[in-house]
Structure formats: structure tokens, C-alpha cells
GUGU-293346 format. One record per residue: x, y, z of N, C-alpha, C in turn; residue number from 1; chain. Coordinates in steps of 0.1 Angstrom, whole numbers, plus 5000, padded with zeros to 4 digits. Example, Ala and Ser with C-alpha at 12.3 -4.5 7.8 and 13.67 -1.06 7.14 Angstrom:
n_px/n_py/n_pz/ca_px/ca_py/ca_pz/c_px/c_py/c_pz/seq/mol
5132/4943/5078/5123/4955/5078/5132/4967/5078/1/A;
5128/4978/5071/5137/4989/5071/5129/5000/5079/2/A;
//
This chain:
n_px/n_py/n_pz/ca_px/ca_py/ca_pz/c_px/c_py/c_pz/seq/mol
3698/4343/3953/3698/4348/3939/3686/4356/3936/1/A;
3689/4368/3931/3678/4377/3928/3669/4372/3917/2/A;
3656/4375/3919/3645/4371/3910/3639/4383/3902/3/A;
3631/4380/3892/3624/4390/3885/3615/4399/3895/4/A;
3609/4392/3904/3601/4399/3914/3610/4409/3922/5/A;
3622/4405/3926/3631/4415/3933/3634/4427/3924/6/A;
3637/4424/3911/3640/4435/3902/3628/4445/3901/7/A;
3616/4439/3900/3604/4447/3899/3602/4456/3911/8/A;
3604/4450/3923/3603/4457/3936/3613/4468/3937/9/A;
3625/4466/3933/3636/4476/3934/3633/4487/3924/10/A;
3628/4484/3912/3626/4494/3902/3612/4502/3904/11/A;
3604/4496/3912/3591/4502/3914/3581/4500/3903/12/A;
3582/4489/3896/3574/4486/3884/3568/4472/3886/13/A;
3559/4468/3876/3554/4455/3877/3563/4445/3871/14/A;
3561/4432/3874/3569/4421/3868/3567/4421/3853/15/A;
3555/4424/3849/3553/4424/3834/3562/4435/3827/16/A;
3564/4446/3834/3572/4456/3828/3587/4452/3827/17/A;
3591/4445/3837/3605/4439/3837/3606/4430/3825/18/A;
3596/4421/3823/3596/4412/3812/3597/4419/3799/19/A;
3589/4429/3797/3589/4437/3785/3603/4443/3782/20/A;
3610/4448/3792/3623/4453/3791/3633/4442/3786/21/A;
3632/4431/3793/3641/4420/3790/3639/4414/3776/22/A;
3626/4413/3772/3623/4405/3760/3620/4415/3748/23/A;
3619/4428/3750/3617/4437/3740/3603/4434/3733/24/A;
3593/4430/3741/3580/4426/3736/3570/4438/3736/25/A;
3574/4449/3742/3565/4461/3742/3574/4473/3745/26/A;
3571/4485/3738/3579/4497/3741/3577/4501/3756/27/A;
3588/4505/3762/3588/4509/3776/3595/4523/3776/28/A;
3589/4532/3784/3594/4546/3785/3609/4546/3789/29/A;
3617/4554/3783/3632/4554/3786/3635/4555/3801/30/A;
3628/4563/3809/3630/4564/3823/3627/4551/3830/31/A;
3616/4545/3827/3613/4532/3833/3623/4521/3829/32/A;
3627/4521/3816/3636/4511/3811/3649/4512/3819/33/A;
3654/4525/3821/3666/4527/3829/3665/4522/3843/34/A;
3654/4525/3849/3652/4520/3863/3652/4505/3864/35/A;
3647/4498/3854/3647/4484/3854/3662/4479/3852/36/A;
3669/4485/3843/3682/4480/3840/3691/4483/3852/37/A;
3689/4495/3858/3697/4498/3870/3694/4488/3881/38/A;
3682/4484/3883/3678/4474/3893/3685/4461/3890/39/A;
3685/4457/3878/3691/4444/3874/3706/4445/3877/40/A;
3712/4456/3874/3727/4458/3877/3729/4457/3892/41/A;
3721/4465/3899/3723/4465/3914/3722/4452/3921/42/A;
3712/4444/3916/3709/4431/3922/3717/4420/3917/43/A;
3724/4422/3905/3731/4411/3899/3722/4401/3893/44/A;
3710/4405/3889/3700/4396/3884/3705/4390/3870/45/A;
3704/4377/3869/3708/4370/3856/3695/4364/3850/46/A;
3690/4369/3839/3678/4363/3833/3680/4348/3830/47/A;
3669/4341/3831/3669/4327/3828/3665/4326/3813/48/A;
3675/4325/3804/3672/4326/3790/3665/4313/3785/49/A;
3667/4302/3792/3660/4290/3788/3645/4291/3791/50/A;
3642/4296/3803/3628/4297/3806/3622/4308/3797/51/A;
3629/4319/3794/3624/4329/3786/3621/4324/3772/52/A;
3630/4315/3767/3627/4310/3753/3615/4301/3753/53/A;
3612/4294/3764/3601/4285/3764/3588/4293/3763/54/A;
3588/4305/3769/3576/4314/3769/3575/4321/3756/55/A;
3586/4327/3750/3585/4335/3738/3587/4327/3725/56/A;
3592/4315/3726/3595/4307/3714/3607/4313/3707/57/A;
3615/4321/3714/3627/4328/3708/3638/4326/3717/58/A;
3650/4324/3712/3662/4322/3720/3671/4335/3720/59/A;
3667/4345/3712/3674/4357/3709/3689/4354/3706/60/A;
3690/4344/3697/3703/4341/3692/3703/4339/3677/61/A;
3714/4342/3671/3715/4341/3656/3727/4332/3653/62/A;
3724/4324/3643/3735/4315/3638/3742/4321/3626/63/A;
3755/4321/3626/3763/4327/3615/3772/4317/3609/64/A;
3771/4314/3596/3779/4304/3590/3787/4311/3578/65/A;
3799/4315/3581/3808/4321/3572/3822/4315/3574/66/A;
3830/4317/3563/3844/4312/3564/3853/4322/3571/67/A;
3850/4326/3583/3857/4337/3590/3871/4334/3593/68/A;
3874/4321/3596/3887/4318/3600/3897/4318/3588/69/A;
3892/4313/3576/3901/4312/3565/3901/4324/3555/70/A;
3892/4333/3558/3891/4345/3549/3890/4358/3557/71/A;
3900/4366/3556/3900/4379/3565/3889/4388/3561/72/A;
3884/4388/3549/3872/4396/3546/3860/4393/3555/73/A;
3858/4380/3556/3847/4376/3565/3849/4379/3579/74/A;
3861/4380/3583/3864/4384/3597/3858/4398/3600/75/A;
3860/4407/3590/3854/4421/3592/3839/4420/3591/76/A;
3833/4411/3583/3819/4410/3583/3814/4405/3596/77/A;
3821/4395/3602/3818/4390/3615/3817/4401/3625/78/A;
3826/4410/3625/3826/4421/3635/3813/4430/3633/79/A;
3809/4432/3621/3797/4439/3618/3784/4432/3623/80/A;
3784/4419/3621/3773/4410/3625/3772/4410/3641/81/A;
3784/4408/3647/3784/4407/3662/3780/4420/3668/82/A;
3785/4431/3664/3782/4444/3671/3767/4447/3669/83/A;
3762/4445/3657/3748/4448/3654/3739/4439/3662/84/A;
3742/4426/3663/3734/4417/3670/3734/4420/3685/85/A;
3746/4423/3691/3746/4426/3705/3739/4439/3708/86/A;
3739/4449/3699/3732/4461/3702/3717/4458/3703/87/A;
3712/4448/3697/3698/4445/3697/3694/4434/3706/88/A;
3704/4430/3715/3702/4420/3725/3702/4406/3720/89/A;
3709/4403/3709/3710/4389/3704/3724/4384/3706/90/A;
3725/4371/3709/3738/4364/3710/3741/4358/3696/91/A;
3753/4353/3695/3758/4348/3682/3764/4335/3683/92/A;
3760/4325/3675/3766/4312/3674/3773/4311/3660/93/A;
3786/4308/3660/3794/4309/3648/3799/4296/3643/94/A;
3798/4293/3630/3803/4281/3625/3810/4284/3611/95/A;
3821/4277/3608/3828/4279/3596/3825/4268/3586/96/A;
3818/4270/3575/3814/4260/3565/3826/4256/3556/97/A;
3837/4264/3556/3849/4261/3548/3845/4261/3533/98/A;
3835/4268/3529/3831/4269/3515/3829/4255/3509/99/A;
3825/4245/3517/3822/4232/3512/3807/4229/3514/100/A;
3800/4225/3503/3786/4223/3504/3781/4213/3514/101/A;
3788/4202/3516/3784/4192/3526/3786/4197/3540/102/A;
3798/4204/3542/3800/4209/3556/3791/4221/3559/103/A;
3788/4228/3548/3779/4240/3550/3765/4235/3555/104/A;
3760/4224/3549/3747/4219/3553/3748/4213/3568/105/A;
3759/4207/3571/3761/4202/3585/3761/4213/3595/106/A;
3769/4224/3593/3769/4234/3603/3756/4242/3604/107/A;
3749/4244/3593/3736/4250/3594/3726/4242/3601/108/A;
3727/4229/3599/3718/4219/3607/3721/4220/3622/109/A;
3734/4220/3625/3738/4221/3639/3733/4234/3645/110/A;
3734/4245/3638/3729/4258/3643/3714/4258/3645/111/A;
3707/4252/3636/3693/4250/3637/3689/4242/3649/112/A;
3697/4231/3652/3694/4223/3663/3696/4230/3676/113/A;
3705/4240/3676/3707/4249/3688/3696/4259/3690/114/A;
3685/4258/3682/3673/4266/3683/3676/4281/3681/115/A;
3686/4285/3672/3687/4299/3669/3675/4304/3662/116/A;
3672/4317/3664/3660/4323/3658/3661/4324/3643/117/A;
3673/4324/3637/3675/4325/3623/3690/4324/3620/118/A;
3693/4323/3607/3707/4321/3603/3711/4331/3593/119/A;
3724/4335/3593/3730/4343/3583/3741/4335/3577/120/A;
3741/4333/3564/3750/4324/3557/3756/4331/3545/121/A;
3769/4328/3543/3776/4331/3531/3776/4318/3523/122/A;
3767/4316/3513/3765/4303/3507/3777/4299/3499/123/A;
3779/4286/3497/3789/4280/3489/3786/4281/3474/124/A;
3795/4276/3466/3792/4277/3451/3782/4266/3447/125/A;
3778/4257/3456/3768/4247/3453/3758/4246/3465/126/A;
3749/4256/3465/3741/4257/3477/3727/4250/3477/127/A;
3726/4240/3467/3713/4234/3465/3708/4227/3478/128/A;
3717/4220/3485/3713/4213/3497/3709/4222/3508/129/A;
3716/4233/3509/3713/4244/3519/3700/4250/3516/130/A;
3697/4253/3504/3684/4260/3500/3673/4250/3503/131/A;
3674/4238/3500/3664/4228/3502/3661/4226/3517/132/A;
3672/4226/3525/3670/4224/3540/3663/4237/3546/133/A;
3667/4248/3542/3661/4261/3547/3646/4261/3544/134/A;
3643/4258/3531/3629/4258/3527/3620/4248/3533/135/A;
3626/4236/3535/3617/4225/3541/3614/4228/3555/136/A;
3623/4234/3562/3621/4237/3577/3617/4251/3580/137/A;
3615/4259/3569/3610/4273/3570/3619/4281/3580/138/A;
3632/4280/3578/3641/4287/3587/3644/4301/3582/139/A;
3641/4311/3590/3645/4325/3586/3660/4326/3583/140/A;
3663/4331/3571/3677/4331/3567/3680/4344/3559/141/A;
3692/4348/3560/3697/4359/3552/3711/4354/3546/142/A;
3713/4356/3533/3725/4354/3526/3733/4366/3526/143/A;
3746/4365/3529/3755/4377/3527/3767/4374/3518/144/A;
3771/4385/3512/3783/4385/3503/3780/4377/3490/145/A;
3775/4365/3490/3772/4357/3478/3756/4356/3477/146/A;
3751/4357/3465/3737/4356/3463/3734/4342/3459/147/A;
3722/4337/3462/3717/4323/3459/3702/4323/3457/148/A;
3698/4325/3444/3684/4325/3441/3678/4338/3445/149/A;
3665/4338/3447/3657/4350/3451/3647/4347/3461/150/A;
3648/4336/3468/3638/4332/3478/3641/4337/3492/151/A;
3653/4343/3494/3657/4348/3507/3662/4362/3507/152/A;
3662/4369/3518/3668/4382/3519/3683/4380/3517/153/A;
3689/4390/3511/3704/4389/3507/3710/4403/3508/154/A;
3723/4403/3511/3730/4416/3511/3744/4413/3506/155/A;
3749/4422/3498/3763/4420/3492/3768/4434/3488/156/A;
3780/4435/3485/3786/4447/3479/3784/4446/3464/157/A;
3785/4458/3458/3785/4458/3443/3797/4451/3438/158/A;
3796/4443/3428/3807/4436/3423/3811/4440/3408/159/A;
3802/4440/3399/3805/4442/3385/3811/4456/3383/160/A;
3804/4467/3387/3808/4480/3384/3822/4483/3390/161/A;
3826/4480/3402/3839/4483/3407/3850/4476/3399/162/A;
3848/4463/3394/3858/4457/3386/3859/4464/3373/163/A;
3848/4467/3367/3848/4475/3355/3857/4488/3356/164/A;
3856/4494/3368/3863/4506/3370/3878/4503/3371/165/A;
3882/4492/3378/3896/4488/3378/3902/4486/3365/166/A;
3894/4479/3356/3899/4476/3343/3900/4489/3335/167/A;
3890/4498/3336/3891/4510/3329/3903/4519/3333/168/A;
3906/4519/3346/3918/4526/3351/3930/4521/3344/169/A;
3932/4508/3344/3944/4502/3337/3944/4505/3323/170/A;
3933/4505/3316/3932/4508/3302/3936/4523/3299/171/A;
3931/4532/3308/3935/4546/3307/3950/4548/3309/172/A;
3956/4539/3316/3971/4540/3317/3978/4534/3305/173/A;
3971/4529/3296/3977/4524/3283/3979/4509/3282/174/A;
3973/4502/3291/3975/4487/3291/3965/4481/3281/175/A;
3969/4472/3272/3961/4466/3262/3958/4451/3266/176/A;
3967/4445/3274/3965/4431/3278/3964/4431/3293/177/A;
3951/4431/3297/3948/4431/3312/3942/4418/3316/178/A;
3949/4411/3325/3945/4398/3330/3935/4399/3342/179/A;
3928/4388/3344/3919/4387/3356/3922/4374/3363/180/A;
3925/4374/3376/3925/4362/3384/3912/4361/3391/181/A;
3903/4352/3386/3889/4351/3391/3888/4341/3402/182/A;
3876/4342/3409/3874/4334/3421/3868/4320/3417/183/A;
3862/4314/3427/3857/4301/3426/3845/4300/3417/184/A;
3845/4292/3407/3833/4291/3398/3821/4287/3406/185/A;
3810/4293/3402/3797/4290/3409/3793/4301/3419/186/A;
3802/4308/3424/3799/4319/3433/3794/4331/3425/187/A;
3783/4337/3431/3778/4349/3424/3788/4360/3423/188/A;
3797/4361/3433/3808/4371/3433/3817/4369/3421/189/A;
3820/4357/3418/3829/4353/3407/3822/4357/3394/190/A;
3810/4353/3392/3802/4356/3380/3801/4371/3377/191/A;
3798/4378/3388/3796/4393/3386/3809/4400/3384/192/A;
3820/4396/3390/3833/4403/3388/3838/4400/3374/193/A;
3836/4388/3369/3840/4385/3355/3832/4393/3346/194/A;
3819/4395/3349/3810/4403/3340/3816/4418/3340/195/A;
3820/4423/3352/3825/4436/3353/3838/4437/3345/196/A;
3847/4427/3345/3859/4427/3338/3856/4428/3323/197/A;
3847/4420/3318/3844/4420/3304/3838/4433/3300/198/A;
3830/4439/3308/3824/4452/3305/3834/4463/3305/199/A;
3844/4462/3313/3855/4472/3313/3863/4471/3301/200/A;
3866/4459/3296/3873/4457/3284/3865/4463/3272/201/A;
3852/4459/3271/3844/4463/3260/3842/4479/3260/202/A;
3841/4484/3272/3839/4499/3272/3851/4506/3267/203/A;
3863/4500/3268/3875/4507/3263/3880/4501/3250/204/A;
3872/4494/3243/3875/4489/3230/3886/4478/3230/205/A;
3887/4470/3241/3897/4460/3242/3890/4446/3240/206/A;
3896/4437/3233/3889/4424/3231/3890/4415/3243/207/A;
3880/4407/3245/3881/4397/3256/3889/4385/3251/208/A;
3900/4381/3258/3908/4370/3255/3907/4359/3266/209/A;
3903/4347/3262/3902/4337/3272/3916/4334/3279/210/A;
3926/4336/3272/3940/4334/3277/3944/4343/3288/211/A;
3936/4354/3290/3940/4364/3300/3931/4363/3312/212/A;
3922/4353/3312/3913/4350/3324/3917/4337/3330/213/A;
3921/4337/3343/3925/4324/3349/3918/4323/3363/214/A;
3914/4311/3366/3906/4308/3378/3916/4307/3390/215/A;
3915/4315/3400/3923/4314/3412/3916/4307/3424/216/A;
3903/4303/3421/3895/4296/3431/3894/4303/3445/217/A;
3895/4316/3445/3892/4324/3457/3902/4322/3468/218/A;
3914/4316/3465/3923/4313/3476/3938/4316/3471/219/A;
3947/4317/3480/3960/4322/3477/3968/4312/3468/220/A;
3967/4299/3471/3975/4289/3463/3969/4288/3449/221/A;
3956/4288/3448/3950/4288/3435/3954/4300/3426/222/A;
3955/4312/3433/3958/4324/3425/3973/4323/3421/223/A;
3981/4318/3430/3996/4317/3427/3997/4308/3414/224/A;
3990/4297/3413/3991/4289/3401/3985/4296/3389/225/A;
3974/4303/3391/3968/4310/3380/3977/4321/3374/226/A;
3984/4328/3383/3994/4338/3378/4005/4332/3370/227/A;
4010/4321/3375/4021/4314/3367/4016/4310/3353/228/A;
4003/4306/3352/3997/4302/3339/3996/4314/3330/229/A;
3992/4325/3336/3991/4338/3328/4004/4342/3323/230/A;
4014/4342/3332/4028/4346/3328/4034/4337/3317/231/A;
4030/4325/3317/4035/4315/3307/4028/4316/3294/232/A;
4018/4323/3292/4010/4324/3280/4019/4331/3269/233/A;
4016/4329/3256/4024/4335/3246/4024/4351/3246/234/A;
4012/4356/3250/4011/4371/3252/4006/4373/3266/235/A;
4015/4374/3276/4011/4375/3290/4006/4390/3292/236/A;
3999/4391/3303/3993/4404/3306/4004/4414/3310/237/A;
4001/4427/3308/4010/4438/3313/4004/4444/3326/238/A;
3991/4440/3328/3984/4445/3340/3975/4434/3345/239/A;
3971/4434/3358/3963/4423/3363/3954/4428/3374/240/A;
3942/4422/3374/3932/4424/3384/3930/4411/3392/241/A;
3931/4412/3405/3929/4400/3414/3915/4402/3420/242/A;
3907/4391/3421/3893/4393/3425/3890/4391/3440/243/A;
3900/4389/3448/3898/4390/3463/3911/4391/3470/244/A;
3911/4394/3483/3924/4397/3490/3933/4385/3491/245/A;
3927/4373/3493/3935/4361/3494/3943/4358/3481/246/A;
3936/4361/3470/3942/4359/3457/3952/4369/3454/247/A;
3951/4381/3460/3961/4391/3458/3974/4387/3464/248/A;
3973/4380/3476/3985/4375/3482/3992/4364/3474/249/A;
3984/4355/3468/3989/4345/3459/3996/4351/3447/250/A;
3990/4361/3441/3995/4368/3429/4009/4374/3432/251/A;
4010/4381/3444/4022/4387/3448/4033/4377/3449/252/A;
4030/4365/3455/4040/4355/3457/4045/4350/3443/253/A;
4035/4348/3434/4039/4343/3420/4048/4353/3413/254/A;
4044/4366/3414/4052/4376/3407/4066/4377/3413/255/A;
4067/4375/3427/4081/4375/3433/4089/4363/3428/256/A;
4082/4351/3428/4089/4340/3423/4094/4341/3409/257/A;
4086/4348/3400/4090/4350/3386/4100/4362/3385/258/A;
4104/4368/3396/4113/4379/3395/4108/4392/3389/259/A;
4094/4394/3390/4088/4405/3384/4085/4416/3395/260/A;
4086/4428/3391/4084/4439/3401/4070/4446/3397/261/A;
4063/4450/3408/4050/4457/3406/4053/4472/3410/262/A;
4050/4481/3402/4043/4480/3389/4053/4481/3377/263/A;
4066/4481/3380/4075/4483/3369/4074/4473/3358/264/A;
4072/4460/3362/4071/4449/3352/4056/4446/3349/265/A;
4048/4447/3359/4034/4444/3357/4026/4452/3367/266/A;
4015/4459/3363/4006/4466/3371/3996/4457/3378/267/A;
3993/4459/3391/3984/4451/3398/3974/4459/3406/268/A;
3961/4455/3404/3951/4462/3412/3942/4450/3417/269/A;
3935/4453/3428/3927/4442/3434/3914/4446/3439/270/A;
3905/4436/3439/3892/4437/3445/3893/4432/3460/271/A;
3890/4440/3469/3892/4438/3484/3904/4446/3488/272/A;
3901/4456/3496/3912/4463/3503/3914/4456/3516/273/A;
3925/4457/3522/3927/4451/3536/3936/4460/3544/274/A;
3937/4458/3557/3942/4468/3566/3957/4471/3563/275/A;
3964/4461/3557/3979/4463/3555/3982/4465/3541/276/A;
3972/4468/3532/3975/4470/3518/3983/4482/3515/277/A;
3983/4493/3524/3991/4504/3522/4005/4502/3528/278/A;
4008/4491/3534/4021/4488/3539/4030/4482/3528/279/A;
4024/4475/3518/4032/4470/3507/4039/4481/3500/280/A;
4050/4478/3494/4056/4488/3485/4057/4482/3471/281/A;
4049/4487/3462/4041/4499/3463/4027/4496/3470/282/A;
4021/4506/3474/4007/4504/3480/3998/4499/3470/283/A;
3988/4490/3474/3979/4484/3465/3967/4492/3461/284/A;
3966/4495/3449/3953/4501/3444/3942/4491/3445/285/A;
3931/4494/3451/3921/4484/3455/3907/4489/3455/286/A;
3898/4480/3455/3884/4483/3458/3881/4479/3472/287/A;
3876/4488/3480/3873/4485/3494/3858/4482/3495/288/A;
3855/4471/3501/3841/4467/3503/3836/4472/3517/289/A;
3824/4475/3518/3818/4479/3531/3815/4467/3540/290/A;
3825/4460/3544/3823/4446/3550/3815/4447/3563/291/A;
3818/4456/3572/3811/4457/3584/3796/4461/3582/292/A;
3794/4470/3572/3780/4474/3569/3773/4462/3563/293/A;
3779/4454/3555/3773/4442/3550/3768/4433/3562/294/A;
3777/4431/3572/3773/4423/3584/3761/4429/3591/295/A;
3762/4442/3594/3751/4449/3601/3738/4449/3594/296/A;
3739/4450/3580/3727/4450/3572/3720/4436/3573/297/A;
3729/4425/3573/3724/4412/3574/3716/4410/3586/298/A;
3721/4415/3597/3713/4414/3610/3700/4421/3609/299/A;
3700/4433/3604/3688/4441/3603/3678/4434/3594/300/A;
3682/4428/3583/3673/4421/3574/3667/4409/3581/301/A;
3675/4401/3589/3670/4390/3596/3660/4393/3607/302/A;
3663/4404/3614/3653/4408/3625/3640/4413/3619/303/A;
3641/4420/3608/3629/4424/3601/3621/4412/3596/304/A;
3628/4402/3591/3621/4389/3587/3615/4382/3599/305/A;
3621/4382/3611/3615/4376/3622/3602/4383/3626/306/A;
3602/4396/3625/3590/4404/3629/3579/4404/3618/307/A;
3583/4402/3606/3574/4402/3595/3577/4390/3585/308/A;
3574/4378/3589/3578/4366/3581/3572/4366/3567/309/A;
3561/4373/3564/3554/4372/3551/3559/4382/3541/310/A;
3568/4391/3545/3571/4402/3535/3580/4396/3524/311/A;
3579/4402/3512/3587/4397/3501/3602/4398/3504/312/A;
3610/4388/3498/3625/4389/3501/3631/4401/3494/313/A;
3642/4406/3500/3649/4418/3495/3663/4414/3493/314/A;
3669/4421/3482/3683/4420/3480/3689/4434/3481/315/A;
3699/4436/3489/3705/4449/3491/3719/4449/3486/316/A;
3722/4458/3478/3736/4459/3473/3742/4472/3478/317/A;
3754/4471/3484/3760/4483/3490/3772/4488/3481/318/A;
3774/4501/3481/3785/4506/3472/3799/4504/3478/319/A;
3808/4502/3469/3822/4501/3473/3830/4514/3471/320/A;
3843/4514/3475/3851/4526/3473/3864/4522/3466/321/A;
3868/4531/3457/3881/4529/3450/3892/4536/3458/322/A;
3902/4528/3461/3913/4533/3469/3926/4533/3460/323/A;
3929/4545/3457/3940/4548/3447/3953/4549/3453/324/A;
3962/4539/3450/3976/4539/3455/3985/4537/3443/325/A;
3996/4531/3444/4006/4532/3433/4009/4518/3426/326/A;
4003/4507/3430/4006/4494/3424/4001/4494/3409/327/A;
3992/4503/3406/3986/4504/3392/3996/4511/3383/328/A;
4007/4517/3389/4016/4524/3381/4016/4539/3381/329/A;
4006/4545/3389/4004/4559/3391/4015/4564/3401/330/A;
4021/4575/3398/4030/4581/3408/4023/4587/3419/331/A;
4029/4588/3431/4023/4593/3443/4016/4606/3441/332/A;
4022/4615/3433/4017/4629/3431/4004/4629/3424/333/A;
4001/4618/3417/3988/4617/3409/3976/4612/3418/334/A;
3979/4608/3430/3968/4601/3437/3957/4611/3442/335/A;
3960/4623/3443/3950/4633/3447/3942/4639/3436/336/A;
3946/4635/3424/3939/4641/3412/3928/4631/3408/337/A;
3916/4636/3403/3906/4628/3398/3911/4618/3387/338/A;
3905/4606/3387/3909/4597/3377/3903/4601/3363/339/A;
3910/4598/3352/3904/4601/3339/3891/4595/3337/340/A;
3881/4604/3332/3868/4599/3329/3859/4596/3341/341/A;
3864/4599/3353/3857/4597/3365/3857/4610/3374/342/A;
3849/4620/3371/3850/4632/3378/3849/4631/3393/343/A;
3858/4637/3399/3858/4638/3414/3863/4625/3421/344/A;
3867/4615/3413/3870/4602/3420/3885/4602/3422/345/A;
3890/4604/3434/3904/4603/3438/3905/4598/3452/346/A;
3917/4592/3455/3919/4587/3468/3909/4576/3471/347/A;
3901/4578/3482/3891/4568/3485/3877/4574/3484/348/A;
3869/4570/3474/3856/4575/3471/3847/4564/3467/349/A;
3834/4566/3469/3824/4556/3466/3823/4553/3451/350/A;
3821/4540/3448/3817/4535/3435/3803/4531/3435/351/A;
3795/4538/3427/3781/4535/3427/3776/4527/3415/352/A;
//
């Protein structure tokens, strides 16, 4: 089995230089780096990561705790985290906290016990136990998608302004009763999207009505029940905003069960675009989040934290894009024209 000495001899460099290339502990000239990597490849050398971690106190691994299995949005975030981590020579250990505070703490503890260098977490609606655990053990951590306090680095998409724009678009189309299927109470995304909904109503001179806001708990079944409640109200909505992709599926099921057609009977727009949204008939007007960029930014923030543990925490918000299709009630011919009151915003454009 090839050793580091063999690699150094083949590349014509010192063992220390091979170590710097493997561990990223010192800049190495590109030509020298290539010679070392070519020697590693030629000899089939496999670094002893356990021995390396004993020397460097680093495992070059990151723990990721997100509900990637149950939420397709987090699947795209996972892709961004994984590709960014691998580019920087880090492996990934993944756990699904199922948006449950107790299970969240369990999986983060397990990741920590695997000696990951830091963790990236989409916190639950009740993250007090997680925050206490991270603080007590001084674990480098980044929160993504959902914010939790201000003691850690965080990255998320803009939430309030895009929902305000969805509401404004429906109001410009003449809707006076616009409903919102909101997410799980306690999540920062839920709070901020409700704030955007209320701001959109106020901006267009429409009153906020408690009967037009229903909690869908961020999942399809909850949204299905929420839509049935909205439709049963004395003055049901003529248009509706769903606050994530899972709830959009639940809303569509409920409307189908009720025998209602989108957009003929009720206009529907959603926060979260997804890969098959344009396959629906009609295509879903949606807010597209920069999910992969959120994941990549989380990795960057975590590695910056590892290099500079004392720097102040940062919160990064990334812009979304409005994807204009026909579920809002616009005809296909109108999709290439700027939206009223939003110069230049047509098709898929950023929301700042």
C-alpha cells in the first residue's frame, strides 16, 4: 500500500508539502499541487483520515440536519451543500430531524459525536434545546432557511417581500378576498411570509381578515384541511397564496375535491417553485427560491467560522424570483409583459 513518503518521492517534493496539499494547511503552487495529486492518483494512495484528524483536530466533515426526505425544497438545498462541501474537500453526514424539536436535538448530538467540524441545521419551530446544546458545547453552526436568534451565522431566502408581491399581483387582477395558507407556527419563514401577506393587503388598501388566513402547518395534509376551512367560510377567498410547495399540493387536492377549477373558480399562486410546476395545467405562478445558493452559502459561512471563530455572526438573505405563469388568471399572452406597478418584471426575474 502506497504511503505519503511514496507520494512525496514520486512528485519530487517533501512529505510536508504532500501534507499541505491534503490538509489545505498552507498555499501550494498550482504546478506543485498538480504533481502531488497526479502522484496520489498514479499510486492509488488513500489518505488516513483518522490519523489526519488526530493531528489537525479536524475531520473535514460537516453535519447537515434538514428534512430533506420529507421536503423537496430541502432536497435542492442538500445538493447545494453537498457540491460546495465536496469542492472544498469536505465530506457530509446527513440526518433528518423531521421538524421535531426532540428528534432535532438527538440527530445534532449524534452528528457532534461523529466529530464533524461543524453543523448546518434548518431549525425547528421550537429550537430552544438545540440552541442551548450548541452554545454549551461551542459547536460551530450555521442555520439555513429558518432563522433562530442572532447568535449564529444564518442564511435564508427573502420571505416577506416576495409574498407581498404575490398578493399585490392578485390585487392588481381585481381580487378583494385573498387567502393565505400559512406554514407551521413558530418558524421564522411562517412569521415573515404572514408579514408579507399583510403588507401586500395594506399596500393595496385591502383589509386583513382573520378568516382568510389558515394554518397549513407546512405540509400537504394540513394545507388540504386549511383550504377546506377557507372554502367553507361565509366569504371564501377568490384567490389564494400557498406558503410552500408541499402546501401547494395539498391546496390543489382540496380544490379538486371541491370541484373547483384553477384559475376559473379560484386563482392560486405559491411561494416555492418546483421542477414540475410548469407541467400543471394551468402552470403555477410562483416565487422561486435560490435553494442551491442557500446551501452553498451555508457551507461558505461555516468554513469562514471555522477559520475565524471570533468574528461576529452574520445573517445573509438571498433574493427570490417571480415566475409568472397562468394559475393566477393571466392569459399566456400576458406573461412576457411587465407586471403592473413592477417595471421590467416579467417571466422569471429577481425580487429584491
